[in-house]
Residue, then its C-alpha position, 0 to 999 in steps of 0.5 A: m184595428k184593422c188587418a190589412r192584407v198582405p199578398l204573398l207567395i209561400k213555398v213550402t218544401r216537401e219535408a215542411k208539408q210532411w212535418i206539418v201533416d205529421c204533426g196535425t194528425s192523430p189516430q184519435f182525431g184524424a185530420r182535424p188538429l190540422r188546422r190548429e197545427m197549420e195556424g200555430q207553425l205556419v200563419d201565426p209566425l208569418s203575422c209576426m214577421i209582417a207585424s214587424g217589419a220583416l216581410e212586405a207585400g210581394d215577397v217570396v218566402e220559403v217555409s223548410l224544415e230546420g231540424e224539429d222546426l219550420g224556417f222561414h227565409r225570404l228569397r225576394a224582396p217586394a216587387t210592384i203589386h197589381v191589386 
């Protein structure tokens, strides 16, 4: 199976960015765990949303901090995309 590219605009709030940085850095390892944290907290949930049909090409998604987790909100329905 080949993965398709789905163009999205992802807006991450300042609080969500700080939360990801805080979770993905440590005094011992520095920022090395940050990539894994971003994959687990951003890429994986967005991939699941695309696979389930909850997101489509051209969507705008806002990622915000909701309690102790990230929330994903579709802000705009698909528009015409010229690739």
